[in-house]
TORKOL-4160 file (C-alpha; in steps of 0.2 Angstrom, whole numbers, padded with zeros to 4 digits, m for minus):
174
<pt num="1" X="m0831" Y="0821" Z="0517"/>
<pt num="2" X="m0814" Y="0820" Z="0508"/>
<pt num="3" X="m0812" Y="0839" Z="0508"/>
<pt num="4" X="m0814" Y="0839" Z="0528"/>
<pt num="5" X="m0801" Y="0826" Z="0529"/>
<pt num="6" X="m0789" Y="0835" Z="0518"/>
<pt num="7" X="m0792" Y="0851" Z="0528"/>
<pt num="8" X="m0789" Y="0842" Z="0545"/>
<pt num="9" X="m0773" Y="0834" Z="0538"/>
<pt num="10" X="m0766" Y="0850" Z="0533"/>
<pt num="11" X="m0770" Y="0859" Z="0549"/>
<pt num="12" X="m0762" Y="0844" Z="0559"/>
<pt num="13" X="m0747" Y="0844" Z="0549"/>
<pt num="14" X="m0745" Y="0863" Z="0551"/>
<pt num="15" X="m0746" Y="0862" Z="0570"/>
<pt num="16" X="m0734" Y="0848" Z="0570"/>
<pt num="17" X="m0721" Y="0858" Z="0559"/>
<pt num="18" X="m0723" Y="0873" Z="0571"/>
<pt num="19" X="m0720" Y="0863" Z="0586"/>
<pt num="20" X="m0705" Y="0854" Z="0579"/>
<pt num="21" X="m0697" Y="0871" Z="0574"/>
<pt num="22" X="m0699" Y="0879" Z="0592"/>
<pt num="23" X="m0683" Y="0881" Z="0603"/>
<pt num="24" X="m0681" Y="0879" Z="0621"/>
<pt num="25" X="m0673" Y="0894" Z="0630"/>
<pt num="26" X="m0663" Y="0891" Z="0646"/>
<pt num="27" X="m0669" Y="0897" Z="0663"/>
<pt num="28" X="m0660" Y="0902" Z="0679"/>
<pt num="29" X="m0664" Y="0891" Z="0694"/>
<pt num="30" X="m0665" Y="0903" Z="0709"/>
<pt num="31" X="m0654" Y="0898" Z="0725"/>
<pt num="32" X="m0667" Y="0903" Z="0738"/>
<pt num="33" X="m0685" Y="0896" Z="0738"/>
<pt num="34" X="m0700" Y="0908" Z="0741"/>
<pt num="35" X="m0714" Y="0900" Z="0751"/>
<pt num="36" X="m0729" Y="0911" Z="0744"/>
<pt num="37" X="m0736" Y="0904" Z="0728"/>
<pt num="38" X="m0739" Y="0921" Z="0720"/>
<pt num="39" X="m0720" Y="0925" Z="0724"/>
<pt num="40" X="m0715" Y="0908" Z="0716"/>
<pt num="41" X="m0725" Y="0912" Z="0700"/>
<pt num="42" X="m0716" Y="0929" Z="0699"/>
<pt num="43" X="m0699" Y="0922" Z="0702"/>
<pt num="44" X="m0701" Y="0909" Z="0689"/>
<pt num="45" X="m0707" Y="0922" Z="0676"/>
<pt num="46" X="m0692" Y="0933" Z="0681"/>
<pt num="47" X="m0680" Y="0918" Z="0680"/>
<pt num="48" X="m0687" Y="0913" Z="0662"/>
<pt num="49" X="m0683" Y="0931" Z="0656"/>
<pt num="50" X="m0666" Y="0932" Z="0664"/>
<pt num="51" X="m0652" Y="0929" Z="0651"/>
<pt num="52" X="m0638" Y="0936" Z="0662"/>
<pt num="53" X="m0629" Y="0922" Z="0669"/>
<pt num="54" X="m0613" Y="0922" Z="0680"/>
<pt num="55" X="m0602" Y="0909" Z="0688"/>
<pt num="56" X="m0612" Y="0900" Z="0702"/>
<pt num="57" X="m0629" Y="0901" Z="0693"/>
<pt num="58" X="m0639" Y="0885" Z="0690"/>
<pt num="59" X="m0645" Y="0885" Z="0672"/>
<pt num="60" X="m0659" Y="0874" Z="0667"/>
<pt num="61" X="m0662" Y="0867" Z="0649"/>
<pt num="62" X="m0679" Y="0859" Z="0651"/>
<pt num="63" X="m0679" Y="0841" Z="0645"/>
<pt num="64" X="m0660" Y="0841" Z="0643"/>
<pt num="65" X="m0649" Y="0846" Z="0658"/>
<pt num="66" X="m0646" Y="0857" Z="0672"/>
<pt num="67" X="m0628" Y="0865" Z="0674"/>
<pt num="68" X="m0619" Y="0875" Z="0687"/>
<pt num="69" X="m0602" Y="0883" Z="0683"/>
<pt num="70" X="m0593" Y="0881" Z="0700"/>
<pt num="71" X="m0576" Y="0888" Z="0696"/>
<pt num="72" X="m0566" Y="0897" Z="0683"/>
<pt num="73" X="m0547" Y="0899" Z="0685"/>
<pt num="74" X="m0531" Y="0900" Z="0675"/>
<pt num="75" X="m0520" Y="0885" Z="0677"/>
<pt num="76" X="m0501" Y="0882" Z="0674"/>
<pt num="77" X="m0505" Y="0864" Z="0670"/>
<pt num="78" X="m0499" Y="0860" Z="0652"/>
<pt num="79" X="m0500" Y="0845" Z="0641"/>
<pt num="80" X="m0482" Y="0841" Z="0634"/>
<pt num="81" X="m0490" Y="0832" Z="0619"/>
<pt num="82" X="m0502" Y="0845" Z="0614"/>
<pt num="83" X="m0501" Y="0851" Z="0596"/>
<pt num="84" X="m0502" Y="0870" Z="0601"/>
<pt num="85" X="m0496" Y="0879" Z="0617"/>
<pt num="86" X="m0508" Y="0893" Z="0620"/>
<pt num="87" X="m0503" Y="0909" Z="0630"/>
<pt num="88" X="m0514" Y="0904" Z="0644"/>
<pt num="89" X="m0525" Y="0889" Z="0649"/>
<pt num="90" X="m0542" Y="0892" Z="0657"/>
<pt num="91" X="m0550" Y="0878" Z="0668"/>
<pt num="92" X="m0569" Y="0877" Z="0670"/>
<pt num="93" X="m0576" Y="0866" Z="0684"/>
<pt num="94" X="m0595" Y="0862" Z="0684"/>
<pt num="95" X="m0609" Y="0851" Z="0690"/>
<pt num="96" X="m0622" Y="0844" Z="0678"/>
<pt num="97" X="m0638" Y="0834" Z="0680"/>
<pt num="98" X="m0646" Y="0824" Z="0666"/>
<pt num="99" X="m0664" Y="0829" Z="0664"/>
<pt num="100" X="m0667" Y="0819" Z="0649"/>
<pt num="101" X="m0674" Y="0801" Z="0647"/>
<pt num="102" X="m0658" Y="0795" Z="0639"/>
<pt num="103" X="m0640" Y="0794" Z="0644"/>
<pt num="104" X="m0631" Y="0811" Z="0643"/>
<pt num="105" X="m0613" Y="0814" Z="0637"/>
<pt num="106" X="m0604" Y="0826" Z="0648"/>
<pt num="107" X="m0589" Y="0836" Z="0640"/>
<pt num="108" X="m0597" Y="0844" Z="0624"/>
<pt num="109" X="m0607" Y="0856" Z="0633"/>
<pt num="110" X="m0598" Y="0873" Z="0631"/>
<pt num="111" X="m0587" Y="0884" Z="0620"/>
<pt num="112" X="m0576" Y="0899" Z="0626"/>
<pt num="113" X="m0575" Y="0915" Z="0616"/>
<pt num="114" X="m0563" Y="0929" Z="0620"/>
<pt num="115" X="m0566" Y="0946" Z="0612"/>
<pt num="116" X="m0578" Y="0937" Z="0600"/>
<pt num="117" X="m0566" Y="0924" Z="0594"/>
<pt num="118" X="m0569" Y="0905" Z="0598"/>
<pt num="119" X="m0555" Y="0897" Z="0608"/>
<pt num="120" X="m0550" Y="0879" Z="0606"/>
<pt num="121" X="m0552" Y="0866" Z="0620"/>
<pt num="122" X="m0535" Y="0861" Z="0627"/>
<pt num="123" X="m0531" Y="0843" Z="0630"/>
<pt num="124" X="m0528" Y="0843" Z="0649"/>
<pt num="125" X="m0538" Y="0831" Z="0660"/>
<pt num="126" X="m0555" Y="0836" Z="0654"/>
<pt num="127" X="m0571" Y="0826" Z="0658"/>
<pt num="128" X="m0579" Y="0816" Z="0645"/>
<pt num="129" X="m0591" Y="0804" Z="0653"/>
<pt num="130" X="m0609" Y="0797" Z="0651"/>
<pt num="131" X="m0622" Y="0799" Z="0664"/>
<pt num="132" X="m0639" Y="0790" Z="0665"/>
<pt num="133" X="m0656" Y="0798" Z="0666"/>
<pt num="134" X="m0659" Y="0808" Z="0682"/>
<pt num="135" X="m0641" Y="0806" Z="0688"/>
<pt num="136" X="m0628" Y="0820" Z="0692"/>
<pt num="137" X="m0610" Y="0822" Z="0689"/>
<pt num="138" X="m0601" Y="0834" Z="0701"/>
<pt num="139" X="m0584" Y="0841" Z="0697"/>
<pt num="140" X="m0583" Y="0840" Z="0678"/>
<pt num="141" X="m0568" Y="0849" Z="0671"/>
<pt num="142" X="m0566" Y="0857" Z="0654"/>
<pt num="143" X="m0549" Y="0866" Z="0648"/>
<pt num="144" X="m0548" Y="0879" Z="0635"/>
<pt num="145" X="m0532" Y="0886" Z="0627"/>
<pt num="146" X="m0533" Y="0905" Z="0627"/>
<pt num="147" X="m0523" Y="0917" Z="0615"/>
<pt num="148" X="m0526" Y="0936" Z="0616"/>
<pt num="149" X="m0537" Y="0945" Z="0628"/>
<pt num="150" X="m0553" Y="0954" Z="0630"/>
<pt num="151" X="m0571" Y="0950" Z="0636"/>
<pt num="152" X="m0573" Y="0932" Z="0639"/>
<pt num="153" X="m0589" Y="0922" Z="0637"/>
<pt num="154" X="m0593" Y="0904" Z="0640"/>
<pt num="155" X="m0607" Y="0898" Z="0629"/>
<pt num="156" X="m0616" Y="0883" Z="0637"/>
<pt num="157" X="m0628" Y="0872" Z="0627"/>
<pt num="158" X="m0633" Y="0854" Z="0629"/>
<pt num="159" X="m0623" Y="0842" Z="0618"/>
<pt num="160" X="m0633" Y="0835" Z="0603"/>
<pt num="161" X="m0648" Y="0846" Z="0607"/>
<pt num="162" X="m0654" Y="0856" Z="0592"/>
<pt num="163" X="m0669" Y="0864" Z="0599"/>
<pt num="164" X="m0661" Y="0875" Z="0613"/>
<pt num="165" X="m0653" Y="0892" Z="0613"/>
<pt num="166" X="m0636" Y="0893" Z="0621"/>
<pt num="167" X="m0634" Y="0902" Z="0638"/>
<pt num="168" X="m0620" Y="0915" Z="0639"/>
<pt num="169" X="m0610" Y="0917" Z="0655"/>
<pt num="170" X="m0599" Y="0932" Z="0656"/>
<pt num="171" X="m0582" Y="0928" Z="0664"/>
<pt num="172" X="m0573" Y="0941" Z="0674"/>
<pt num="173" X="m0556" Y="0934" Z="0679"/>
<pt num="174" X="m0539" Y="0942" Z="0678"/>
């Protein structure tokens, strides 16, 4: 009896450990809805496999958030009190929906990389707010100071979520 209980305990702990180590991969939410159930199944499978995101795509992080980058542009706006003055400032505008069961902090969701180098956030009028479960925030803004040039990628990941993979959005702005 004791041997069965020990074996059961080890098996249960192993399953728990494997479940705790799993990660969530973001998916792309399709803009158009398909009426056929077979087509819906294929579309959701394709969306789950897609990792090529662009501005305008809605990215879903199950159990955390849903985010849509609505705009990316260079801005002339500068903060006279900033410690550094970068060559350019990039303004990212986005909408976000809280899919979690707790309040969600908007403003720590993304990083910018230029030619593989991480850029710093820039202290312009960036959004730093809290939204309650099931609520939306439209028109959130994040600024980045950009030095240098090259391929630009926005890395998006829910703040304080350690079980997700980041989504990479390739930016093509001049």
